[in-house]
C-alpha positions as YAML, in Angstrom:
chain: A
units: angstrom
residues:
- id: 1
  name: MET
  ca: [163.20, 134.07, 54.53]
- id: 2
  name: THR
  ca: [159.42, 133.73, 54.86]
- id: 3
  name: VAL
  ca: [157.54, 130.82, 53.35]
- id: 4
  name: PRO
  ca: [155.52, 131.62, 50.20]
- id: 5
  name: VAL
  ca: [152.21, 130.36, 51.61]
- id: 6
  name: VAL
  ca: [150.71, 129.61, 55.02]
- id: 7
  name: LEU
  ca: [147.47, 127.68, 55.49]
- id: 8
  name: ILE
  ca: [145.88, 128.44, 58.88]
- id: 9
  name: SER
  ca: [142.92, 126.37, 60.00]
- id: 10
  name: GLY
  ca: [140.78, 125.99, 63.09]
- id: 11
  name: ASP
  ca: [137.53, 126.95, 64.77]
- id: 12
  name: GLU
  ca: [139.10, 128.77, 67.73]
- id: 13
  name: GLU
  ca: [138.58, 132.35, 66.56]
- id: 14
  name: VAL
  ca: [141.02, 133.88, 69.04]
- id: 15
  name: LEU
  ca: [143.83, 131.53, 68.04]
- id: 16
  name: VAL
  ca: [143.12, 131.91, 64.33]
- id: 17
  name: ALA
  ca: [143.21, 135.70, 64.62]
- id: 18
  name: GLU
  ca: [146.50, 135.51, 66.55]
- id: 19
  name: ALA
  ca: [148.03, 133.20, 63.93]
- id: 20
  name: VAL
  ca: [146.88, 135.40, 61.04]
- id: 21
  name: ARG
  ca: [148.40, 138.52, 62.61]
- id: 22
  name: ALA
  ca: [151.73, 136.75, 63.10]
- id: 23
  name: ALA
  ca: [151.72, 135.29, 59.58]
- id: 24
  name: VAL
  ca: [150.93, 138.65, 57.98]
- id: 25
  name: GLU
  ca: [153.67, 140.46, 59.92]
- id: 26
  name: ALA
  ca: [156.19, 137.79, 58.97]
- id: 27
  name: ALA
  ca: [155.16, 137.90, 55.31]
- id: 28
  name: LEU
  ca: [155.35, 141.70, 55.10]
- id: 29
  name: GLU
  ca: [158.93, 141.82, 56.40]
- id: 30
  name: GLY
  ca: [158.64, 145.55, 57.02]
- id: 31
  name: GLU
  ca: [156.82, 146.48, 53.81]
- id: 32
  name: ASP
  ca: [154.17, 149.22, 53.95]
- id: 33
  name: ARG
  ca: [150.86, 147.53, 54.80]
- id: 34
  name: THR
  ca: [148.82, 150.09, 52.86]
- id: 35
  name: LEU
  ca: [150.67, 149.24, 49.65]
- id: 36
  name: ALA
  ca: [151.59, 145.58, 50.02]
- id: 37
  name: LEU
  ca: [148.64, 144.02, 51.85]
- id: 38
  name: GLU
  ca: [145.34, 142.92, 50.33]
- id: 39
  name: GLU
  ca: [142.73, 140.97, 52.28]
- id: 40
  name: LEU
  ca: [139.71, 139.19, 50.83]
- id: 41
  name: ASP
  ca: [136.80, 137.52, 52.59]
- id: 42
  name: GLU
  ca: [133.60, 135.63, 51.86]
- id: 43
  name: SER
  ca: [131.91, 138.65, 50.29]
- id: 44
  name: ASP
  ca: [134.65, 138.78, 47.66]
- id: 45
  name: TYR
  ca: [134.04, 135.18, 46.63]
- id: 46
  name: ARG
  ca: [130.30, 135.55, 46.00]
- id: 47
  name: LEU
  ca: [129.27, 135.49, 42.36]
- id: 48
  name: GLU
  ca: [126.74, 138.18, 41.49]
- id: 49
  name: ASP
  ca: [124.83, 136.09, 38.96]
- id: 50
  name: ASP
  ca: [123.64, 133.13, 41.02]
- id: 51
  name: GLY
  ca: [124.85, 133.84, 44.55]
- id: 52
  name: ASP
  ca: [127.31, 130.95, 44.41]
- id: 53
  name: PHE
  ca: [130.94, 131.24, 45.54]
- id: 54
  name: SER
  ca: [134.26, 131.07, 43.67]
- id: 55
  name: PRO
  ca: [137.88, 131.73, 44.72]
- id: 56
  name: SER
  ca: [138.61, 133.49, 41.40]
- id: 57
  name: ARG
  ca: [139.07, 136.92, 43.04]
- id: 58
  name: LEU
  ca: [141.65, 135.44, 45.38]
- id: 59
  name: LEU
  ca: [143.54, 133.95, 42.43]
- id: 60
  name: ASP
  ca: [143.51, 137.30, 40.62]
- id: 61
  name: ALA
  ca: [144.88, 139.06, 43.70]
- id: 62
  name: ALA
  ca: [147.64, 136.46, 44.10]
- id: 63
  name: LEU
  ca: [148.69, 136.85, 40.47]
- id: 64
  name: THR
  ca: [148.71, 140.67, 40.53]
- id: 65
  name: PRO
  ca: [152.31, 142.00, 40.38]
- id: 66
  name: ALA
  ca: [153.70, 144.05, 43.26]
- id: 67
  name: PHE
  ca: [153.66, 147.84, 42.78]
- id: 68
  name: LEU
  ca: [155.98, 150.19, 44.68]
- id: 69
  name: THR
  ca: [156.93, 147.30, 47.02]
- id: 70
  name: THR
  ca: [159.15, 144.25, 46.70]
- id: 71
  name: ARG
  ca: [156.25, 141.91, 47.37]
- id: 72
  name: ARG
  ca: [152.51, 141.58, 47.88]
- id: 73
  name: VAL
  ca: [150.86, 139.84, 50.81]
- id: 74
  name: VAL
  ca: [147.42, 138.45, 50.01]
- id: 75
  name: VAL
  ca: [145.19, 137.13, 52.80]
- id: 76
  name: GLY
  ca: [142.27, 134.88, 51.91]
- id: 77
  name: ARG
  ca: [139.80, 134.69, 54.81]
- id: 78
  name: HIS
  ca: [136.76, 132.39, 55.18]
- id: 79
  name: LEU
  ca: [138.13, 129.71, 52.86]
- id: 80
  name: GLY
  ca: [136.20, 127.09, 54.84]
- id: 81
  name: ARG
  ca: [133.41, 128.12, 52.51]
- id: 82
  name: PHE
  ca: [135.03, 125.78, 49.96]
- id: 83
  name: GLY
  ca: [134.87, 122.28, 51.37]
- id: 84
  name: THR
  ca: [135.48, 119.91, 48.47]
- id: 85
  name: LYS
  ca: [138.46, 118.91, 46.36]
- id: 86
  name: ASP
  ca: [136.83, 120.36, 43.24]
- id: 87
  name: GLU
  ca: [136.12, 123.70, 44.93]
- id: 88
  name: VAL
  ca: [139.75, 124.20, 45.97]
- id: 89
  name: ALA
  ca: [141.16, 122.89, 42.66]
- id: 90
  name: PRO
  ca: [141.82, 126.45, 41.36]
- id: 91
  name: LEU
  ca: [143.90, 127.20, 44.49]
- id: 92
  name: VAL
  ca: [145.77, 123.93, 44.12]
- id: 93
  name: GLY
  ca: [146.51, 124.85, 40.52]
- id: 94
  name: LEU
  ca: [147.75, 128.30, 41.54]
- id: 95
  name: LEU
  ca: [150.15, 126.85, 44.09]
- id: 96
  name: GLY
  ca: [151.34, 124.26, 41.62]
- id: 97
  name: GLY
  ca: [152.29, 126.99, 39.17]
- id: 98
  name: GLY
  ca: [154.45, 128.74, 41.77]
- id: 99
  name: LEU
  ca: [154.27, 132.23, 43.30]
- id: 100
  name: THR
  ca: [156.65, 135.02, 42.31]
- id: 101
  name: ASP
  ca: [156.47, 138.17, 44.43]
- id: 102
  name: THR
  ca: [153.29, 137.23, 46.35]
- id: 103
  name: ARG
  ca: [153.05, 135.76, 49.83]
- id: 104
  name: LEU
  ca: [149.75, 133.99, 50.52]
- id: 105
  name: VAL
  ca: [148.04, 133.63, 53.90]
- id: 106
  name: LEU
  ca: [145.12, 131.23, 53.47]
- id: 107
  name: VAL
  ca: [142.70, 131.12, 56.39]
- id: 108
  name: TRP
  ca: [140.49, 128.05, 56.61]
- id: 109
  name: GLU
  ca: [137.71, 129.35, 58.83]
- id: 110
  name: ARG
  ca: [133.96, 129.42, 58.74]
- id: 111
  name: GLY
  ca: [132.34, 132.22, 56.78]
- id: 112
  name: VAL
  ca: [129.74, 134.69, 58.00]
- id: 113
  name: ASP
  ca: [126.94, 133.24, 55.87]
- id: 114
  name: PRO
  ca: [124.46, 131.71, 58.37]
- id: 115
  name: LYS
  ca: [123.73, 128.90, 55.91]
- id: 116
  name: GLN
  ca: [127.15, 127.44, 56.68]
- id: 117
  name: GLN
  ca: [126.47, 125.54, 59.90]
- id: 118
  name: LYS
  ca: [129.93, 124.07, 60.49]
- id: 119
  name: LEU
  ca: [133.52, 124.37, 59.31]
- id: 120
  name: ASN
  ca: [134.38, 122.00, 56.48]
- id: 121
  name: ARG
  ca: [137.55, 119.96, 56.75]
- id: 122
  name: VAL
  ca: [140.55, 121.11, 54.73]
- id: 123
  name: PRO
  ca: [140.78, 118.97, 51.60]
- id: 124
  name: LYS
  ca: [143.93, 116.88, 51.58]
- id: 125
  name: SER
  ca: [144.78, 118.11, 48.07]
- id: 126
  name: LEU
  ca: [145.07, 121.69, 49.34]
- id: 127
  name: GLU
  ca: [147.26, 120.75, 52.30]
- id: 128
  name: GLU
  ca: [149.56, 118.77, 50.01]
- id: 129
  name: ALA
  ca: [149.75, 121.66, 47.53]
- id: 130
  name: VAL
  ca: [150.73, 124.10, 50.29]
- id: 131
  name: VAL
  ca: [153.53, 121.83, 51.49]
- id: 132
  name: ALA
  ca: [154.71, 121.12, 47.92]
- id: 133
  name: ALA
  ca: [154.90, 124.87, 47.29]
- id: 134
  name: GLY
  ca: [157.30, 125.27, 50.22]
- id: 135
  name: GLY
  ca: [154.65, 126.50, 52.63]
- id: 136
  name: ARG
  ca: [153.34, 125.28, 55.97]
- id: 137
  name: VAL
  ca: [150.03, 124.16, 57.40]
- id: 138
  name: GLN
  ca: [149.13, 125.50, 60.85]
- id: 139
  name: SER
  ca: [146.23, 124.17, 62.92]
- id: 140
  name: CYS
  ca: [144.86, 126.41, 65.68]
- id: 141
  name: SER
  ca: [143.32, 124.38, 68.48]
- id: 142
  name: VAL
  ca: [143.68, 123.97, 72.23]
- id: 143
  name: GLY
  ca: [142.69, 120.30, 71.94]
- id: 144
  name: ARG
  ca: [140.66, 118.45, 74.53]
- id: 145
  name: GLY
  ca: [141.17, 117.04, 77.99]
- id: 146
  name: ARG
  ca: [144.79, 116.74, 79.00]
- id: 147
  name: GLU
  ca: [145.92, 118.16, 75.67]
- id: 148
  name: ALA
  ca: [143.97, 121.35, 76.41]
- id: 149
  name: ASP
  ca: [145.43, 121.50, 79.91]
- id: 150
  name: THR
  ca: [148.92, 121.13, 78.44]
- id: 151
  name: TRP
  ca: [148.20, 123.91, 75.95]
- id: 152
  name: LEU
  ca: [147.14, 126.28, 78.74]
- id: 153
  name: SER
  ca: [150.17, 125.41, 80.86]
- id: 154
  name: SER
  ca: [152.51, 126.06, 77.95]
- id: 155
  name: ARG
  ca: [150.93, 129.46, 77.27]
- id: 156
  name: LEU
  ca: [151.29, 130.46, 80.92]
- id: 157
  name: GLU
  ca: [154.88, 129.22, 80.94]
- id: 158
  name: ALA
  ca: [155.72, 131.21, 77.80]
- id: 159
  name: ALA
  ca: [154.07, 134.43, 79.03]
- id: 160
  name: GLU
  ca: [156.16, 137.60, 78.88]
- id: 161
  name: VAL
  ca: [155.22, 138.31, 82.49]
- id: 162
  name: LEU
  ca: [156.45, 135.94, 85.20]
- id: 163
  name: LEU
  ca: [153.43, 134.29, 86.84]
- id: 164
  name: ASP
  ca: [153.92, 132.63, 90.21]
- id: 165
  name: GLY
  ca: [152.26, 129.34, 91.10]
- id: 166
  name: ARG
  ca: [149.20, 130.89, 92.77]
- id: 167
  name: ALA
  ca: [148.62, 133.21, 89.82]
- id: 168
  name: ARG
  ca: [148.74, 130.29, 87.38]
- id: 169
  name: ALA
  ca: [146.38, 128.26, 89.53]
- id: 170
  name: LEU
  ca: [143.93, 131.15, 89.76]
- id: 171
  name: ILE
  ca: [143.98, 131.71, 85.99]
- id: 172
  name: THR
  ca: [143.49, 128.00, 85.31]
- id: 173
  name: GLU
  ca: [140.58, 127.85, 87.73]
- id: 174
  name: ARG
  ca: [138.87, 131.00, 86.46]
- id: 175
  name: VAL
  ca: [139.10, 130.48, 82.70]
- id: 176
  name: GLY
  ca: [137.73, 126.92, 82.94]
- id: 177
  name: GLU
  ca: [136.99, 125.56, 79.46]
- id: 178
  name: ASP
  ca: [137.32, 129.05, 77.92]
- id: 179
  name: ARG
  ca: [141.07, 128.58, 77.72]
- id: 180
  name: THR
  ca: [141.59, 130.95, 74.80]
- id: 181
  name: ARG
  ca: [140.67, 133.81, 77.15]
- id: 182
  name: VAL
  ca: [144.24, 133.56, 78.37]
- id: 183
  name: VAL
  ca: [145.56, 135.06, 75.11]
- id: 184
  name: ALA
  ca: [144.00, 138.48, 75.71]
- id: 185
  name: LEU
  ca: [144.63, 138.23, 79.45]
- id: 186
  name: LEU
  ca: [148.38, 137.74, 79.02]
- id: 187
  name: ASP
  ca: [148.53, 140.58, 76.49]
- id: 188
  name: SER
  ca: [146.81, 142.88, 79.00]
- id: 189
  name: LEU
  ca: [149.10, 141.87, 81.85]
- id: 190
  name: THR
  ca: [152.17, 142.48, 79.69]
- id: 191
  name: VAL
  ca: [150.97, 145.95, 78.70]
- id: 192
  name: VAL
  ca: [150.05, 146.92, 82.26]
- id: 193
  name: PHE
  ca: [152.98, 145.46, 84.20]
- id: 194
  name: GLY
  ca: [155.68, 145.17, 81.54]
- id: 195
  name: ALA
  ca: [157.58, 142.16, 80.22]
- id: 196
  name: GLY
  ca: [159.68, 140.34, 82.82]
- id: 197
  name: THR
  ca: [157.64, 141.56, 85.80]
- id: 198
  name: GLU
  ca: [156.78, 139.01, 88.49]
- id: 199
  name: ILE
  ca: [153.01, 138.69, 88.84]
- id: 200
  name: GLY
  ca: [151.05, 137.22, 91.75]
- id: 201
  name: ALA
  ca: [147.44, 136.14, 92.19]
- id: 202
  name: ALA
  ca: [146.44, 139.52, 93.64]
- id: 203
  name: ASP
  ca: [147.81, 141.26, 90.53]
- id: 204
  name: VAL
  ca: [145.92, 138.93, 88.18]
- id: 205
  name: GLU
  ca: [142.55, 138.92, 89.97]
- id: 206
  name: PRO
  ca: [141.22, 142.31, 88.67]
- id: 207
  name: TYR
  ca: [141.80, 141.27, 85.05]
- id: 208
  name: LEU
  ca: [140.12, 137.86, 85.10]
- id: 209
  name: GLY
  ca: [136.49, 138.91, 84.68]
- id: 210
  name: ASN
  ca: [133.70, 136.38, 85.13]
- id: 211
  name: ALA
  ca: [134.47, 132.71, 85.64]
- id: 212
  name: GLY
  ca: [134.43, 130.67, 82.43]
- id: 213
  name: GLN
  ca: [132.39, 127.58, 81.73]
- id: 214
  name: VAL
  ca: [133.47, 124.16, 82.96]
- id: 215
  name: PRO
  ca: [132.98, 120.64, 81.56]
- id: 216
  name: PRO
  ca: [130.27, 118.37, 83.05]
- id: 217
  name: TRP
  ca: [132.84, 116.18, 84.80]
- id: 218
  name: ASP
  ca: [133.93, 119.14, 86.91]
- id: 219
  name: LEU
  ca: [130.40, 119.23, 88.31]
- id: 220
  name: THR
  ca: [130.13, 115.46, 88.85]
- id: 221
  name: ASP
  ca: [133.60, 115.33, 90.42]
- id: 222
  name: ALA
  ca: [132.57, 117.99, 92.96]
- id: 223
  name: ILE
  ca: [129.32, 116.14, 93.66]
- id: 224
  name: ASP
  ca: [131.11, 112.81, 94.10]
- id: 225
  name: ALA
  ca: [133.58, 114.47, 96.48]
- id: 226
  name: GLY
  ca: [130.70, 115.79, 98.62]
- id: 227
  name: ASP
  ca: [131.88, 119.39, 98.12]
- id: 228
  name: VAL
  ca: [128.56, 121.28, 98.09]
- id: 229
  name: PRO
  ca: [129.95, 124.84, 97.62]
- id: 230
  name: LYS
  ca: [132.20, 123.75, 94.76]
- id: 231
  name: ALA
  ca: [129.38, 121.77, 93.12]
- id: 232
  name: ILE
  ca: [127.06, 124.79, 93.27]
- id: 233
  name: ASP
  ca: [129.82, 126.98, 91.82]
- id: 234
  name: ARG
  ca: [130.37, 124.53, 88.94]
- id: 235
  name: LEU
  ca: [126.62, 124.38, 88.33]
- id: 236
  name: HIS
  ca: [126.33, 128.16, 87.99]
- id: 237
  name: ARG
  ca: [129.37, 128.32, 85.72]
- id: 238
  name: MET
  ca: [127.75, 125.77, 83.44]
- id: 239
  name: MET
  ca: [124.47, 127.69, 83.40]
- id: 240
  name: ASP
  ca: [125.95, 131.19, 83.15]
- id: 241
  name: ALA
  ca: [129.22, 131.06, 81.24]
- id: 242
  name: GLY
  ca: [128.32, 127.82, 79.47]
- id: 243
  name: ASP
  ca: [124.74, 128.92, 78.72]
- id: 244
  name: ARG
  ca: [123.44, 125.44, 79.59]
- id: 245
  name: HIS
  ca: [119.78, 124.98, 80.47]
- id: 246
  name: PRO
  ca: [119.06, 123.05, 83.67]
- id: 247
  name: LEU
  ca: [117.41, 120.31, 81.60]
- id: 248
  name: GLY
  ca: [120.67, 119.82, 79.70]
- id: 249
  name: ILE
  ca: [122.55, 119.59, 82.99]
- id: 250
  name: LEU
  ca: [120.01, 117.07, 84.24]
- id: 251
  name: VAL
  ca: [120.72, 114.92, 81.18]
- id: 252
  name: ALA
  ca: [124.46, 114.99, 81.95]
- id: 253
  name: LEU
  ca: [123.83, 114.04, 85.59]
- id: 254
  name: HIS
  ca: [121.50, 111.24, 84.54]
- id: 255
  name: GLY
  ca: [124.22, 109.85, 82.28]
- id: 256
  name: HIS
  ca: [126.70, 109.93, 85.16]
- id: 257
  name: TYR
  ca: [124.46, 108.05, 87.58]
- id: 258
  name: ALA
  ca: [123.25, 105.65, 84.90]
- id: 259
  name: ARG
  ca: [126.88, 104.53, 84.47]
- id: 260
  name: LEU
  ca: [127.23, 104.03, 88.23]
- id: 261
  name: LEU
  ca: [123.99, 102.03, 88.26]
- id: 262
  name: ARG
  ca: [125.18, 99.77, 85.43]
- id: 263
  name: LEU
  ca: [128.31, 98.92, 87.40]
- id: 264
  name: ASP
  ca: [126.52, 98.42, 90.72]
- id: 265
  name: GLY
  ca: [126.03, 94.73, 91.49]
- id: 266
  name: ALA
  ca: [127.32, 93.66, 88.07]
- id: 267
  name: GLY
  ca: [130.21, 91.71, 89.51]
- id: 268
  name: ILE
  ca: [132.79, 93.96, 87.87]
- id: 269
  name: ALA
  ca: [136.26, 92.81, 88.87]
- id: 270
  name: ASP
  ca: [138.48, 95.57, 87.57]
- id: 271
  name: GLU
  ca: [138.88, 98.63, 85.38]
- id: 272
  name: ARG
  ca: [139.02, 96.54, 82.19]
- id: 273
  name: ASP
  ca: [135.65, 94.94, 82.88]
- id: 274
  name: ALA
  ca: [134.18, 98.35, 83.74]
- id: 275
  name: ALA
  ca: [135.47, 99.78, 80.46]
- id: 276
  name: GLU
  ca: [133.87, 96.93, 78.53]
- id: 277
  name: VAL
  ca: [130.50, 97.37, 80.24]
- id: 278
  name: LEU
  ca: [130.44, 101.16, 79.88]
- id: 279
  name: GLY
  ca: [132.06, 101.41, 76.46]
- id: 280
  name: ILE
  ca: [134.69, 103.85, 77.72]
- id: 281
  name: LYS
  ca: [138.39, 103.39, 78.37]
- id: 282
  name: GLY
  ca: [141.10, 104.45, 80.77]
- id: 283
  name: PHE
  ca: [140.69, 106.81, 83.70]
- id: 284
  name: PRO
  ca: [136.92, 107.57, 83.22]
- id: 285
  name: ALA
  ca: [136.11, 103.85, 83.56]
- id: 286
  name: LYS
  ca: [138.33, 103.51, 86.63]
- id: 287
  name: LYS
  ca: [136.78, 106.60, 88.22]
- id: 288
  name: ALA
  ca: [133.23, 105.36, 87.58]
- id: 289
  name: LEU
  ca: [134.04, 101.96, 89.12]
- id: 290
  name: THR
  ca: [135.60, 103.56, 92.21]
- id: 291
  name: THR
  ca: [132.64, 105.91, 92.69]
- id: 292
  name: SER
  ca: [130.07, 103.15, 92.17]
- id: 293
  name: ARG
  ca: [131.71, 100.95, 94.79]
- id: 294
  name: ARG
  ca: [132.05, 103.79, 97.27]
- id: 295
  name: MET
  ca: [128.43, 104.96, 96.94]
- id: 296
  name: GLY
  ca: [126.79, 101.55, 96.96]
- id: 297
  name: SER
  ca: [123.32, 100.54, 95.81]
- id: 298
  name: GLU
  ca: [121.34, 102.56, 98.36]
- id: 299
  name: ARG
  ca: [122.90, 105.94, 97.60]
- id: 300
  name: ILE
  ca: [122.93, 105.36, 93.84]
- id: 301
  name: GLY
  ca: [119.22, 104.49, 94.01]
- id: 302
  name: LYS
  ca: [118.52, 107.62, 96.04]
- id: 303
  name: ALA
  ca: [120.39, 109.73, 93.47]
- id: 304
  name: ILE
  ca: [118.27, 108.27, 90.66]
- id: 305
  name: ARG
  ca: [115.10, 109.12, 92.58]
- id: 306
  name: LEU
  ca: [116.30, 112.70, 93.15]
- id: 307
  name: LEU
  ca: [116.96, 113.03, 89.42]
- id: 308
  name: SER
  ca: [113.46, 111.76, 88.60]
- id: 309
  name: GLU
  ca: [111.87, 114.24, 90.99]
- id: 310
  name: ALA
  ca: [113.93, 117.11, 89.57]
- id: 311
  name: ASP
  ca: [112.88, 116.10, 86.06]
- id: 312
  name: LEU
  ca: [109.21, 116.41, 87.02]
- id: 313
  name: ASP
  ca: [109.86, 119.74, 88.76]
- id: 314
  name: LEU
  ca: [111.63, 121.13, 85.68]
- id: 315
  name: LYS
  ca: [108.65, 120.06, 83.56]
- id: 316
  name: GLY
  ca: [106.16, 122.05, 85.64]
- id: 317
  name: ARG
  ca: [105.30, 120.06, 88.76]
- id: 318
  name: THR
  ca: [106.40, 123.01, 90.91]
- id: 319
  name: ALA
  ca: [106.52, 126.77, 90.41]
- id: 320
  name: TRP
  ca: [110.21, 126.90, 91.26]
- id: 321
  name: PRO
  ca: [112.50, 128.56, 88.70]
- id: 322
  name: PRO
  ca: [114.53, 125.96, 86.74]
- id: 323
  name: GLU
  ca: [117.78, 127.32, 88.19]
- id: 324
  name: LEU
  ca: [116.54, 126.76, 91.74]
- id: 325
  name: VAL
  ca: [115.45, 123.21, 90.93]
- id: 326
  name: ALA
  ca: [118.94, 122.46, 89.58]
- id: 327
  name: GLU
  ca: [120.62, 124.10, 92.57]
- id: 328
  name: VAL
  ca: [118.63, 122.11, 95.11]
- id: 329
  name: LEU
  ca: [119.25, 118.89, 93.18]
- id: 330
  name: VAL
  ca: [123.01, 119.41, 93.04]
- id: 331
  name: ALA
  ca: [123.16, 120.33, 96.73]
- id: 332
  name: ARG
  ca: [121.23, 117.17, 97.69]
- id: 333
  name: LEU
  ca: [123.38, 114.93, 95.47]
- id: 334
  name: ALA
  ca: [126.61, 116.38, 96.86]
- id: 335
  name: SER
  ca: [125.37, 116.18, 100.46]
- id: 336
  name: MET
  ca: [124.95, 112.41, 100.10]
- id: 337
  name: ASN
  ca: [128.70, 112.08, 99.52]
- id: 338
  name: ARG
  ca: [129.90, 114.10, 102.48]
- id: 339
  name: ARG
  ca: [132.42, 112.12, 104.47]
...
C-alpha cells in the first residue's frame, strides 16, 4: 500500500525529477494518469490581486473527490516558494485532517520566479505533519566529499547494466563533480545494451560527452604531484565545465599556497597543530602539512611570486588571454613539483 503523502526536497534537479516520477508511479498504482493525476506549480499559487502566493489551489485539489478512478494523485511542485511556518500552516492543517482518496506528492524545490534566489529550508512543522500523516520525507542530494563519492559508487553498483572496473573508473573520472549526470547515462546504457549486459570502458566512452567540472582540490592535488598534463586538464575542466573565470581560479590557488606559507617555519609538530593554525580538521590539514614540508620555503615563496605575477597579467599587464595566463601559471606551479 502506498503512503498517503510524500515530501521530496532538494536542489539537485535531476534527482528531484527522478524521485517525483517514482513517487507518482507508486501513488497511481496503475490508475489512468489522464483521469487521476493533477499537477500544480508556482503559477497556480500566484494570487491575481496582489501577485503574492498562496497554497490554496493545492488544498482545493487535494480535497477534490476522485471521479471515475479509485483515487486522485495530486503533485504540488515549487513548494520551496513557501519558506516559513506560517506559509505552510494551511498544508499542515490539511495533513492533520487526514486524506481520503487523495495521494499527495509535495515537491520542495525552488520556483521559476527569478526573485527567489535560493531554496528555503523545509519548515520542521511540515516535515512533522507529513510523518504524522503516515507519509515519508525524502531528501535528494549527492552530498559532498566522500559522501558524494559513496553516492556515485552506489549508483554504479546498482546499475541495470554490469559495469566492469575500468568502465566505472572512466565514468567517475569523466563526470567529475557533475555526478548526477550518471542518472541519464545509466538510463541510456540500459536502453542501448539491455539490462544485465556486461559493459566495458570502450562501450561507455561514446556516451560520456564532455568532461564535467572538478573541485579546486583536484587541481591543487595535480599541481602538488607535479603532474603537468593532469593539472592543465583539471584547469580547463574548471574553466569550461565549471564556468570558472581565471581570476576565481587564481583566488583558489592563492588560498592553497597561503595555507602552505602559514605552516612553513611555524614549528608545527603534527596534524593537530596544523589543524589549529589553519582552522581546518582531518585529512586536509594533514595534506597541507605534508605538502608544506615537502616544498620548503624556497619553492613556496616562488609559487607566491608566480601567483602575484599572474594576478598582474590577468589585470591587464600583458595582452595574453586570461585562459593562457592561467594555463602558463598552472604549468609553472606543477613543474616546480616534478620529482
